[in-house]
N, C-alpha and C positions, 0 to 999 in steps of 0.2 A: 649488493647490492651502491649503487653508488655512493660517497660520500658525503657528496653535496648533496644529493639529495633525502639524506639521510638527516643535515646536519637543518635542512631548510625544513622536513614538515618536524624535526622537535622542536625547533627554535619556533615554529609557526602552534605545536601545541599546548607551548609554555603560553607565549603572548597573547593565547584568547582565554585560558583558564585565571590569570591575572587581568583580562579584561574583564571578563563573566565577576572574579569576585573585586574588583574595582566598581564596575556598576550594576551591582548586585540590589538597589533598592531600584532603579527605573528601570528591571527587570521583573522583578515582582510585583511589578505594581502597575506591571504589561502584562502581563502572563497570568498574575494568581487572582485579576479582577472580578466582580461579575459584570456581566455585559447583558446588551440584549438578548432573547434567545428567538425572534424571530430569522434572523438570519441562517440563522440554524436550523430554524426548523423548516424553512423553506430550500437545504440546500437536504435533509430527510425525504421531503416529499420526492422533490427531484430524484433524487440519488434513486431513491427506494425503485422507482419508476421504471427506471434505468436497465435497474437490477432481475429487475420481472422479465426486462424485455429478454436481454443475456439468457437467461432460465428458457426462455420458450425457444431462443435459441440450439439453447442443447439440448430441448427434451429430448425428440428425436434421434437423438446419436449415445442416449440414456443405458441402452444396452452394451451398447459400445463399448461404451468408456467407463465403465462402473462398475458394469454383474461381472461372475464367476461366466457365464456364456461370452466376453466380449473378449477386448481387447489381451487381457490379463487375466490367465486361471487362478483361480482359488491356491495352490498351492504354491506360483509363484510371489503372489500377494507381500509373504512374509519376507525377502530375500529382494524385491524387488522395488516396493513404495511403505511396507512397514520400515525398513531399514531397523533407526533406534529405538523405532515403538516396540516393535514386534523378535527386538533381539532375542525373550525369552520364550517363546511361541511357538511351538510346532508348526510345521509345514502341510501335517497330513499325512504325509507319506514314511520321513524317513522316524520323524516322532509322532504321537499322537497329535492333531488339531486344538490349539487354548493353551492358556500359560504351564509355565511346569511344574513355576511353585511360589511362592509369596514374593521373594527376588523378580522373578520375571513379571508380576501383574506391576510392583514397583517401578521399575522398570519401564513399566508400559505410561504408567500416571505421571514423572517426571518428565517423558519424553517430550510433551508440549503436540506429539500428533500422534492426536485422538482423530479414530475416524469409528462410526457402529461398520462403517463396511467391508471394516477389514472382516469381522468374522459371521456378518450373514450381507450376503450381495449376490444372494440374487436378480435375476429383472427382476420380481413380485415385489422383492425386500426396499431394490431401490425405486421403484416408483414410490413404494412408502416415503420413502427420504428424500424424492424431490418432491412429493406433494407438501410434507411435512414443513419442506425450507422454502417452499411458492409460500405457503402460508403464514409462514412465519416473517419474510419478507413484506408480504400484501401488510401485516399487521403494523410493521415497523411504516409502512409509508402511510398508514392511516392515524400513525400516533397511537394506536392501541398499545398499555402497559408496556410501554416504547422498550425501556431498560429491560425485560426478559424478553422483549422480541429481537432487540439488536444483539443481543448474545445468542439466543436460539439460531439466528440467522446466521452471525456468524460460524458458531461450533457448525450449524449442517452445510455453510459455503466449505469449511474446510474439509468436512472431513469427503465433501462427492471429491474435494482435489484431492485430498491425499492418497486415495484408492482410484482415482486417475486422470492425466492431464497432455493426453495426448491433443487437446486443443490449446493447448496453453498461448494465450496471444495476451488481450488485454482484461485475462482476468485478474491479473495485477493487481490492475488499476482497484476493481470491485476488495480484491485481497486486503489489502493495502489501507481505504479510507472503510471502509467497515473494523478495524481493529481502533483505527482512531473515534469512528460510531460511539465503539462501545465505553467508554468515558467522556461521553458527552451528554448534558441533559439534554438532549433532542427532544424530550417533549413537551419541553412547557410552553412551545407555543404553537398553534396552528392542528392537534390533533384531539385525535378522541380521548385519550387520559386529562387536557386543559380544559375540555368542553366540559367531562364529568364535575371537575374540583370546583371549577367557578358557578357549576352550577348547582353544587353541596353548598358552598358558602354564599350564592346567592338566598339559598331558601332560608336561611337561619340568620341571612341578614351581613353577613360579614363579608362580603366582595366590594371596592371598592368599584362605584358602574363610572363610566366614561362619562357619563353626564352628573356625576354625582359627587358627594366629598373625596377627593382627592385626586378625578380624573380618569381613572383609573389605575393610577399608580400605586395606590397604597394609601395609611392612612393612620397616622399616628393613635392612643388609646385618648378615645374623651370621654365626655358625656354622655354624648352620643351610644360611643363603639367603644364601651369600656376595654372592648380586647383588641381596639386596632380594626383596620378591613386591610382586608391581604388585595393586592395588585394584580390585575391581570394575569401579566404577562413576568412571572417573575426570573430575576437574573440566573443565568448559568456561568461556568467558569470559561475563560478568555483559553485561556492555555492547550482544553485536545481542537480549539479553534483555529490559535498559533502552529500545533504540529500538523494537522492537514496543510495549510497556504505552505508550511515549511517543508512537505512530501511533493505537493504539488511543485515548487522549487526545485528543487532537487531531481525531480522526474524528466523536467526538460528540460535541464541544463545538462545531466548526463547522457540524457537522447541525443541531445544538439553535441555537444562537445567526441561522445561516442561517431559523429557524424564526420568522417577525415579522409573518405575516399577520394578517388578522381570525379567519380559524379555529382559530387555536392562539389565540389573545387569548380564544372565548370557549367555546373548549373545544369546538367541537363537529367535532374531527378526527375522532377514532376512528370517530365514528358514521358521520360521513361516507362513509371507509376503507371502515366495512363491511358499506356501503349500495353499494359499486360493484362490478360484477362483475367486474373487471380481475384480482385476485387473491382475492379473498376465496373460502377453501375450503365455504361449508358457506352455503342461504340463512339468515341471521341477523333477517331483518327480523321476524319475530312477537317476536324472546328479543327485540329491544333495543325492541319496542312495549309487552312489557311489564314491565321492569328501567326505562326513562323514561330519559330523557337525561342526566340527576346524574352515576351510576359511570359512566360512559364522560368522559363531562368532567371528573368530577377522575382521570380514570388518562390521558387525555391529558393534563395539566398537571404531573402526577410527572412524566412520561416526558419533558416537553420540559423541566421541571426537571433534573433526571435527567443525563438529555443536557447540558445545558451545566455541569454544576458536575461533571458526571464528570473534569478536572482538580485535583479535590481527592485522588481515591485516591492521583495519584502526588507530593502532598504529602506526605499519610500512609506513603505505601511510601519516599522518601527520608529521614525522621525518621526510622524504625526506622534502617534503614541505614546512618544517618550515627552514630544514637546508637551503633551495634552497633561500626562500623570502627575507632574506635581513633585516631580522628584527633585531634590536639591541636587547640583551643579557641583561636579568634583570642586574640592579647594587643595590649594597649597600643597601638601606631600600626594597626596591622591591621583592629584591635577597631573606632578611628575610623574606621579606611576604609569602613567595612562600614559604620555606621551610613549615613556619606554616600549610600554610593551605596543604601540602605533610602531615607533619604530626596526621594533624585534617583525611584526611582523612584515614590513617591509623588506626587510632585511632578507627573510627569506623567501616571503616571490622573488627578488631579486638572484639569488644566489640561483634557486628554482626552475628562473628564465634564463640562466648564465648556461645551461647545457639544454638545449634545447635536446638533442639528442638521446635525453633521458623519457622523453616525457612522450614517447611514444610506444607503441604494440609491440615492434617489429622492429631496427634497426631500417635508415632509411625509408622508413611507409611515410606517404603523407601527413601533413599536418603540427609537424612538428613548432615548423617556424608558428603558425597561428596561436599553439598555446604557448610557446617562449614569446609572443609579444602581448598576447592578453596578463600574463604575470607583471609584465614589465608595464603596464597601465597600471596595474593594479599593484603592484613597490610604487609605482609615483604617485597613485590616489594615498595609501596608506602613508609616505610617506609627510606627503600636505596634509595629511591631516595630523601626523604627529610636530609636525613646526607647528601649524593653524592653534592647536592646544583647545578652549574649549569655545573660541570663536565659530570651528568647525562645522558644528553643532548646530547653527542658526543657520551656515551654506546647505546643510545639506536637507533642512528643513523646508526652505525655500527653494530646493531640487526637487523635494518631494510635493508639493505645490503647482509642477510644472514637470520636466522631461521624465522623475519619476513615479508622479502619479499612476496610483492604479488603470483609471479610465483607461489609458493606453496601448499600454503592454494584455488589458482584459481586453478590448476591444478588439485588440487586432487578434489572439486568439478567437476570439469568436468568432471573429470574420474570418478565420481560419479553417478553424474543426467545421462550423456551418457549411462551405462550402467543402471540405473535406468531406464531410458526410455524404454533400448531395450528389459528388462526384466521383463517392467512392465505399463497398458499401464493408465498411471495414468493422461493424459491430456496434453494441451499444457504449462503446469505455468511451468513445468518442463528446456524446452527449454525458456522462460521467459526469467525467471530467473538467466540462463545461459546468457542471454542478456547483465542482470548490470554487469555483470564482465567487460563485455567494459568500464564502468567506476571505475574500481575498480586497474585501473594497465594494466587491456592485452589490455584497445585501442590504442596505438601506436603501440603493435606488431601485428595487426588486420589492420593498416592503412598500415603498411609496406607489410603484406603478401596480404593486395589488391593494392599496386602497383605493386608487383612482376608477380601476375598472368594479371593486366591488360597491361603487361610487355608484356607478354607470347601471351598476344593473339595481340596485337600491333605484337610482329611478327610476327603473320602467318600470315597478312592482314587485318586484321579487324579495321575499325575505332574507335579508342577511343583515348578520348580526351585529350590532351598533357599535364595538368594537374593533370592525373592520372598516366601517366605512369613517371612522371619523378617526383623527390623529390622538391616536393614546400613548400616552408616555411609559418606559418600562421603568419597571420598583423604584419607587422613590429610594434613594441612595442610603437616606439619613433615617431610616424603619430601624426602628430600636432591634429587631430583630437580627439585620445586618452584620457582621464580621468588619468592626474596625480596628481592632488592637493593636496593640505598637509591640506585639513580639517580632523579633528579628535576628535572624542569626546572624552573627560579627561577619567583617569581610571577609578577616584574617579565616576563619574557619573553613569560610567556603574556597578561598587558596591552598592553603592546610589539606582539606580533602582531594581536589582537585592534581595538586602536587602526590598526593599517594596514591591517587589512581594512576597518570601518568608513571611514574614507579613500579607501578603493580607491572604497566602493561609492558612495559622496559625488562623487566625482570621476566615474562613471561615469556616476551621474544629474544634477547638477548643473551641472559642466562640459563634460558634454561627448565626453567621452575615450571612454565608449561601452562596452562587455564585457572590452575592452582590456584594461581598469585593475581590472577589478576580478579577473579570471582573474591579472592579472598580481601583483596582492597579496595574495593567495591563494596563488601558488606562491614569495613571495619570502618570507611569513609561515612556509609549512613550510620553506623550504631554509634560513630563520634559528635557526627552533626543530631543528631535524634536526643543523645544525652542534653549536648552545649544545647540543643532550642528546648527540653523542657526544662531545666533549670531554667534559664532564662525565661519562658513563659511562663513561668510561678512567679519567677519577682513582679513580672513587670502585668500580672495582672488583675482586671480593674483602668488601666492603662489606655485610652485611647490616644490616636491620630485621624491629625485633620488626611482626610482623601477624595478627594475628584471624584473615585465611586471604590464600591468596600469592598472588601475582598470577598472573594467567590468560598471559601476553608476560613476554620483557625489554623488556630498554627501547625497543630498536629497535620493537618490534612492540608496545608500550605507543602509541606518538607516533602509529603510525600506525593503530591503533585511534583513538586521541582527535581523529585528523583526522577520519577516515571520521565521527567521530561529531557531532564541532562543522561538519562540512560540509554531512552528511545534514540535523540538524537544523534550521542556517539553511536549507537548502532548502525542507524543509516548510512553515517557519513566514511567508516570503512568500513561497512558491506558495500559501498561506492566503489571503495579506492580503486583507478583504472589499473588494467591487466597490462600497466607496463614490466618490457625487462627489466627495468633498475628497479625494483618492485619486490625479488626474490622472496620477502615475508609476506608478500599481502595475504599469501593462502593461510599460513598461519596466525596471521593477522581474523581473519576471517573467520576462523575454527573458534577465537578468543568470544565472538559473538557467535556462533552457532544454534547455543540454547534458547540465546532469545529469539533472535532472526526465524529461530521450529517454532517455539511457541505465537507467535504473535504471529507467524504465517507472511512476515513483508518481504519475502528473497527474492525482488523484485532486480529486472537484468532489460534495465531499459534502453533499448538499441535498436527501434525501428526503422527498418531498411540501416541499418549501423553496416560497416559504415561505407555502404552500396550499396543500392539496392536491385536486385534481384535483375539481369540485362536480356535473359529469354523467358521464354515461353515452356511453360511442364505441369506436363500432366500425368497422373502415376494409371498405370496399365497396367490391372490381374490378368491370370490365365491361369486356367486352373485343368491341369488334363487325371480322367478322371479311370475310374479303374479298370475302365475299358480300351485307353489311350487317347478317347477322344478331346478336344480340347474345347474349352466354354472360358468365356468373357464375364468377367464376373459382375456384370451392369447394376452394382450399389455401391459406385462409388466415382470421385473424379476423374476418369482416365478415358473420356470418349473425348474428341470435336466438335460433335455438339450438344456438350453436358450444360454451354454457354449460354442463357438465351439475354437478350437484350429486350426493353431493356432488365437490372436484377434488383429489384425491392427492397429484396429477403435477403440479411448476410447468410451463405449458407458457409456452415462451421465445416462438413469434407473439404472444402478448399484448403481452409487452415491446415485442419488435417493429410490432406494431401502431400502442402508444403512441408511441413516437417518432417513426416513418411518418406520423401523423398530425398535426405538430405539434411534441412537445415536438426532435422536431434537422428540420425543414425541406428540410434538403438531401436525405435520402432519399425524400421522395416525387419526385421527377424519376427520382428510381435504380429504383424500386422500378417506375414506369411501363415503364422502358424493361425493366429485367427480362422484366415480363409480356407485352410484344411479342417480345421473340427465346427465352422461355420454350414460347409459342404455335408461333413457327415450327418451336420441335424435334422438338415433338410434334405437326405435322403438314405434316411430310418439305418444313422448310424456308418453307414457305408464311404467308409473313406477315400477321398482324392489319392490318385499315384505321387503328384505333385502340387509344385502352385510357382508361379512364374511371374516376378513383378519386375516391368520395363517401366525406364522415363521415357513419355515422348516429349520429342524437346524440339523445339525451333526457335529460328532467332524473333526477335519483338517484332510487328507488324508497322513498314514506312506508314510515314502518314500519310492518308489520301488513299493507300489502300485498302480492300476486302480482305479484315483478317481473318476469315475461314481458308480460302482460296491460298493465300500467303503463306498459312498455317500447310495447309494442305503438300502445297511444292516445294515447301520448305527441312517438314522436321525428318527428323533422322526417333530411329528406335533405341536406348541404351539399357541391355540388360543392368538388371539390379543384385537379384539376386535371386535362387530357387534353389526349392525346399524340397526334399521329399516326404511327407506327410509322414509313415511309418517310422523313419528315424528321425526326424527331427525332434527334440525336446520341446514340450507340455504344448505338441501339434494336435493332440490325442483328447476324442472331450474322456474325461473328468468320469467315473462313475457317480457320484452325486447330479450331474449333468443328464448321462442316461437314463439315470433313475428318477428324474423328474418330466423325462417324455417319457416315459416308457418304454426307453429301446434295450435292447437284450444289452449284458452285460461282458464287459469289452474282455479280450481272450488272454489267457495268465499271459504276464510276460512282456504285453504289448501298450505295454505303456511310459514314454521315455520321457526321459528326466536329466535335467542339468544345470549343480550347486557351484556354489562358489564359497557362499560360508561353511564353518562345520555343521557336520550332522548333527552334532549333541549340545545340548543345554550347555551340559558342563565343560564343554570347550569352549563353549562362545562365551563361556561366563570367566573365563580364565584370560579373557581380553578387555573384560573389562578393568575401568577404576573405579576400583570398591569405593572410593570417595566422593564418588562423582553425586549421592541420594542424597548425601553431606550439605552442598549448596544450595537446592532451592529448598530445603527445612531446613536452615537456618536464615535463608531471608525470608521464609515466613513466619519463621520465629521474629522478625524487627518487624513484619506488617502487623503482625500483632501485637509487639507494643505500641507500636504508631497510635492502635487500635483504641487501645484502651489509656492511653494519652489521650485520644480523643473526646473519649468517652467521658473523664476528668475533668478533661473542658466542658464540656455540654452542660454538665449537670452544675459546674460552678455559675455557671451562664447563666442558669437557673436559678439557682437559690441569690444570685445580684438582681437577676430581673424581680424576682417576687419582694426581698427587701426592700426594692425602690421602687415597688406598689405598693406595700404598703407603709 
């Protein structure tokens, strides 16, 4: 590893820990407050609709992607897709299928990589799984049993992709935000759940109506309402929405900075994309010839730098929120230490900028100068903040109302994605990304727009709920049941916990202590903060503080939420470390976070059209040679020059699979050839073909103004990819279970071929496992149990205090 880059990373990490500790009061007031639930509810509805569209896109390919009659037969699942989850499960060939003992079952549970399709994956079972997933996604969209439906949707969706992911692309968007929706109370507005709650409360006279007492925002206990009145829209935690905004910013920035190829520098990317048949909806060659290249170049550069600089939206949002939260400004020693930390960030950025050769994936590749220049700008800005001190906050807040205002960045993004969706059939992930804008500053505008639309419908005689037509405030923050306690962790404790975690990471990487040091550091930090926080909460019980917005949780809940936010943010940042040649510890560092990334299923790789877009037209051609030597074209995949109708209103996922088989994911190529062997046999009474040949039909991009079909026919070439002999290729023969399912005769003795990489016996595999691996999740569960006990204790004390106050 480059010494300069190592020093820069260490300095940056220490400085960030210091800033978090110093500004912990402002951060907790922003992240752990209760906020209006309506933007999040609109996100749930829009995101759920996009997810349903995504499932409809994939449904025709379900058997190919996820069943034992598709791309991956059952015997290969433990080795290919099961990974650590099925390390103790037999493949049904060398060992009996299923868990070999209790330790194997425990390994499956702690792996976090769960899928029922590992065990039951016939086409009928896949159909049931798919049906349950669509029902859960529909329930989530409608807000029916929202928390349960969100959990079911995430588990079923992740279980589907953990069985087959040959179509992987925009799915990572759905995986990332579905996981965050698990933690969000997205059913508190515009949902069946909230409608049922309000109906029950109204029936008992306990609901604050829009035109009555409290104007829908709730009311304190009074002689008219001894129990008080409940609000229509209860406050929900802000931190899941903040995580969504951060996830979106990381998605865009990682994608933008990965685009460092020559095509992006010249600005020819958009033209190359629109001339390639794979995703384009329309034949745009004539339009491109008419407009010329420069409008498309300007658009390409605009999109590139918008993606790269999108994290500035977080700066604007944070500046606004910190300005409104009422947190006291740093004074004295704390202010001086904050300046030191900002100076550390400036130093780290300057050191990294001074070694541009270390900032690229390979030596002498493009992009080093741009990355070094941006780090130099970051160093100057951090140094300016260090010099300005408290005055910098006022300057940033002014910028947050100007160039850093979300409306500019989100407006550009909406135009880009909508234009992209009109021109390219890339799938439902693009509008799903726009849906996340609702928690990035677009939410209030969307809520106001919905209210105006509801008023328009009401004026035309349609029955619209009153709370949708009239301005209805969110739950009154002064109501007695909301949290306003004064319990707070001291800054020194947060700094000590951060330092312990950094030391654990350094020990795991440098000293060779392994992932155990990292997990132990997090558990020790969490345990220490829990003990300190519990003692402080007991000491300060009954004390309240002036808050602009109340807490979303009690003291235990705030500690748990803060820990989850910290761990997930660290995991995302570490996972997105660039693959620079100067970062040889990147893979080892990512291994430390592997269990969490696997559990949350957020292992994103944001690199669409990066570092360059494809420069040619490519299609997959499959030829099956039957037992008599006759060649047959396999005509159910993207392989023919005439399979690209215009316009193309629907996103055909076969095209993405075709690109992956052609080389984006080379392991899929032999699997697809084996699948064709098995499928041919299944459709021909069990008679296997002699061989399967996969070829790439490759042609240059169509020049603007030319006919795409004529140009491709005149210039294409055929490149052989792989040729397999079906009788000898491993996993190319029908499994006995598939033959029995379709009433085919049993396979001849010894005709089934297999190829294995992992040891054949569970005892051999078990010897390679770390015996302490199950210890860490069990200890984490113990810590969560302690927090739950603390929360119950605090809840009982609050109930007793309110009862005492009423009496």
